[in-house]
N, C-alpha and C positions, 0 to 999 in steps of 0.2 A: 117768264116764258109764256104764260097764258095771255098776258097783255099783248105780246108780240104776235101771238097767233091770232088774236082778235083783230088787231090792226091789219094783218095780212088778209083776213077774210073780208073786212070792210073794203079794202082796196080792190079785192077781186070783184066784189059786188058793184063797186063804182065803175070798175072797168067794163063789166058786162052791160051796165046801163048806159055807158057812153056810146055814141054812134061811131061806127068803124070808119076807116079811111076810104073805103069804096063808096060808102054812103055819102061821105063828104064830097068825093069827086063827082058823083052823080048830081048832087045838088048844084055843084058849081057849073056842071055842063048844062043843066037846065036853065041856069041863070045866064048863060053865055049868049043865047040869041037876044035876049033883052038888051044885053050889053052891046051886041052888034047893032041892034036897031038904034041904039042910042049913040052910035058913032057919028051920026049926022048932027049930033048936038054940038054945042059950042065947046071949046076946050075946057072951060071951067067945069062943066058937067062931067067931062071925061076924067079929069083928075080926081074927082070925088068918088067915082065908081071903082077905083083900085083898092080900096080898103077891104072889101069882102074877101078878095083873093089873099090879101096879106093875112087876114084873120084866119082864113082857111089853112094857109101854110103853117101859121103858128099853131093852129089847133092840131094839124097833122103831126107836127113835130112833138107837140105835147103828148098826143096820144101815143106816138112811138116811144117816147121816153117813159111814159107811164107803163106801157106794155113791157118795155125792157125791165123796168123796176119790178113789175109784177112777176116776170120770169125769174129775176134774181131773187126776189123774195120767196118764191116757191122753192127755188133750189136751196136757199138757206134754211127754209123751214124743213125741207126734207132731210138736209144734213143734221139739223138740230134734233129732228125726231129720231134719226138713226143713232146719234150720239147719246140722246137721252135713253133710248131703248138699251143701248150697250151698257150705259152706266147703271140703269135699273137692274139689268141682268147681273152685272158684276156686284152690285150692292146686295142683290138677293143671294148670290153665291157666298159673299162675305158674311151676310147675316146667317146663312145656314152653317158656315164654318164656325161662326161665333157661338151659335146655339149648341153646336156639337162640343166645342171647347168648354162652354158653360156647363153642359151636362157632365162632361168629364171632370171639371173642377169641382162641381157639386158632389160627385161620387167620391173624388179624392178627399174633399173636405169632410164628408160623412165618415169615411174610413179613418181619417186623422182624428176626428172627434171621438170615434170609438176607442182608438188607441190612447188618446189623451184621457178618456174616462178610465180606461184600465190602468194607466200610469198613475192617475190621481188616486185610484183605489189602492194601488201598491204603496203610494206615498203615504196615504192615510194609515195603512197597516204598519208601515215602517215608523211613522210618527207615534203610533200606539206602542210599538215595541220600544222605541227610544224613550217614551215617557215612562214605561214600566221599568226600563233599565235605569233611568234617572232616579226614579223613586227608590229602586233597590239600592242604588249607589248612595243616595242620601241616607237611607236607613242604615246601610252598612257603615257610612261615615259617622252617623250618630252613635251607632253601636260601638264603633272603635273609640270614639271620644268618651262615651259613657264607661267603656271598659277601662280606658286609661285613667279616667277620674276615679273609678272604683279601686283600681290597683294603687293609685297614689294615696287614696284615703286609707287603704289597708296598711300601706307602708308607714304613713304618718301615725296611724294608731299603734302599730308595733313599736315605732320609735318612742312615742309618748309613754307606752307601758314600760319599755326598757329604761327610760330615764326616770320615771316616777317610782316604779316598784323595785327595779334592780339597780338603778343608777349606772347601767352599762352604756356609756356613751359610744363605745366602739360599735356595738350592735345597732344603736340608733343611727349612727353615721352611715353604716352600711345600708340600712333600710332607706334612709332619705336619699342617699346617692343613687341607689338603684331606681327609686321612683323618678328622680330627676333625669337619669339617663333614658328611661323609657319614654318620658314626655319629650325629651329632645329628639328621639327617634320618630315621634309622631309629627313633629314640625308643623303644628297648627297654631294659628295666632290666638285662638280662644284660650289656649292653655298657657300662654305666656305669663299672665299674672301668677299662676300657680308655680311655674318654674322659678320665677323671680323670688317668690316667698320661700321655696325650698332651698334656693341658693343662700338666701339670708340666714335661714335656720342652720344650714350646714356650716356657714362661716362662724356663726355664734358658737356652735358646738366645738369647732376646731380651736377657737380662741379660749375656751374654758380649760383650766388645768385639769388633767386627768390623773386618776389613781392607777398605779401599776398593780392591778389586781392579780394578774398572772404571776408577776414576780413575788409578791407577798405570799400567794398561795404556794409557790414552789419552796419558799423558805420555811413555811409551816410544814410542808411535806417532809423537808429534810429534818426538822425537829422531831416529827413523828417517827421517822425511821431511826433517829439516834436515841430515843427514849430507852429502848431495850439494852443499849450498850452503856448507859450511864451508871457509874458505880455508886452504891449507896454509902452513906456516911458511916454506918455500923454494919459491915458485912459479916464480921465474926469469923473470918476465914483464917486458918492456921497456915503459916508459911511452910512450904514443903521442905522436908529435911532429907536430902538425898542420901547422906551417909547412913542414917538410921535404917532407911528402907533397904539399902544395899547390904548392910550387915545382916538383916533378917533373911534376906534372900540367900545369902551364902553361909547360913548357919551350919549346914551339913558338911562344909568343907574345912572349917576352922577347928581348932582344938576346943576342948571343953571350957578352958579358961576364957578364951575369946568369946565363946558363946554366952557365957555368963555376963561378961562385960557388955555385950550388945543388948542382952535382955535388960540389964540394969538401965542402959541409956534409953531404951524404948519406954520403960516404965517411967523414968524421969520426964521424958518428953510428954507423956500422957498426963502426968501430974501438972506439968507447967501449963499445958493447954487448958486445964480447968480454970485457971485464974489468968486474967489478961488485963494489963494496965496500959491505958492510952491517954493521950492529951487531947482534951476536947475544947473547942472554941465556943461551943454553944452552952448556954446556961441550963437548958433542959434537954438532956440527951434522950433520943428516941430509939428504942430497940424494937425492931420489926421482925416478925417471924417470916419465913419464906412465903406463906400465903398472903400475909399483909403486904409484903414487898411487891408481889404480883398485882394485888389490887391497887397499890399505889401507882404502879406504872400504867395500868389500864385507865385509872381515873385521870392521870396526866394526859394520856392520849385522847381521852374524851374531851378534856378541856381544850386541847389544841384543835380537835375536830370542830367543836362548837365555835371556836374563834374563827376557823376558816368559813364556816357557814355564816357567821356574822359579817365576815368580810364580803362574801358574795351578796349578802342582803344589804350591804352598806350600813350596818348597825354598828356605829362607832363605839357606843357605850358598852354593849355586850362584848365586842371585840377586845376592848381595853380591859374589861373586868376578867375575861377568861385568861388573857395573857398575864395579868397580874397574879391571878390564882396559880397559874402554872409556874410563874417565876418564884412565888413564895414556896411552893412545894419543892421545887428543885433546890432552892437555896437552903431549905430546912432538912430535907431527907437525903440529899445526895452529897457526895464528897466534892467540896468546892476547890480542893487542891488539884483535882483532875482537870486536864486540859479540855476534854469534851464538855464537862460541866461548865467550865468558864465560858466556852464558846456559846453554849446554849443560853446561859444567863445573859450574855452580851446581846445575842440576837433577840431575845425576848424584850430586853430593855429598849432596844432600837425600835422594835415593832410597836411597842406601847405608845411611842411618840408619833407614830405614823397616822396621818389623817385619812381615814378610809371613806369618809362621806364628804362629797363636794356638791354644792348646790348646782344642779344641771339646769340649763335653760330649757323651757318647754317650747315645742314647735308651734307657737301660737299663730305666727304669720301664715304658716301652711294650712293650719286648721281654718283660719278665717278665709283664706283664698278658696279652700274647698267648699265652705259654706256658701260663698258668693256664687261659685260656678253651679252648685246644685240648685240654688234659688233661681238663677238665670235659666237653667235647663227646665225647671218646673214651670216657669212663666211661659217659655216658648215651646213647651211640649205640645200644647193643643193647637198651635197656630201652624197651618201648612205654609211651607216656604215655596213661593212660586219660582219656577225655573226661568230666570231672566235670559239665559243664553239661547233658548229656543224661541224664535219669533212666532207670532200668531199667524196662522195660515187660513185662507178662506176655505169654507167647506167644499169638498170636491163635488163636482156635478155627477149626477147618476149616469150610468152607462146608456140608458135609453133616451136621454135628452138629445135632441137633434137641433142643430143650429138653424136659424131662420134663413130660408133660401130666397134669393131675389126672384122677382117675377120673370118667367121665361120670355114673355113677349114684350117686356118693358124696354129692353135694349135692342130689340131687333130692328126697329125703325126709328 
């Protein structure tokens, strides 16, 4: 635009320095008398004098064309100036609007940055709470796992004591099955080896032949209750004589002769009772007084009670010895012709052949699995477990941090 403006100014200067058409016509009129005086010359000289006029006409036409061009150029320059001014005005208005929008955007950006800072602070607080909850959950999970392991260890210890000390496989099975069910409720992969070991020990206990302790104890209880009703071999009791007792009762109603006869029968019966003849199958008859018979029955009960205690303690030797002693006493001091005595002797003979002690397997696999879990927990106890589920987040910016604002004048022009 500046180049066109410079060209227009040069053309105007050249047009001002050029002679005008009036000056050209005056010059031609001044030269005309000379031309007229030269009319008396020969024709060759007249043909040569027409060139100045032709040149003057061409110059006039050129000056007119140049003036027209200058006029058109001025008109175009004025239009260009007007258009440029309008465009500059519209550009300045657009730049003002852009500056206004930029200030509004900067204010909005600052407000959003403040809100983002507040949200980041809330996110940081939420992350802190989540980390605290995660640590609490991990601690609670570890506590649950440790508690489950402790309960399983206690159950295995009880089962081992029942098997080794009392030989009670049923109680050991109950303890191991309870521990296995509690571990199944936990449903944790770390406890799977312990559950597998418990299941193996339970299967081994179930496969081992068991002693019917309760059944044997009930049979011994029946023998204890029957001791008081067993008849002795030498009771020394006189058979009742009903007619003699009846005659004595009715002595006041019979005549004197009948009374004498009844009295004589009573005396005879008393004399007969003094001497008693019985057939004995034993070579050494034992006569017991009432006090001795009471002591015999009590000692027999004590033997049966000690046999029951030996049964509960799985002491087969003491159990068999007590039953043999009780069998010998019953066969020696009690009447073997009685049915109760025969049943008691048969029961004692059968119980003597009963095996009350069976080698029970120890829960070794469960104990080994417990030791392995405890050792693993002791190794990983001091190492913190990072939370892989929560990704790392950048540190939130402070609330006072402001974003870099662009220059206000940089985009205006």
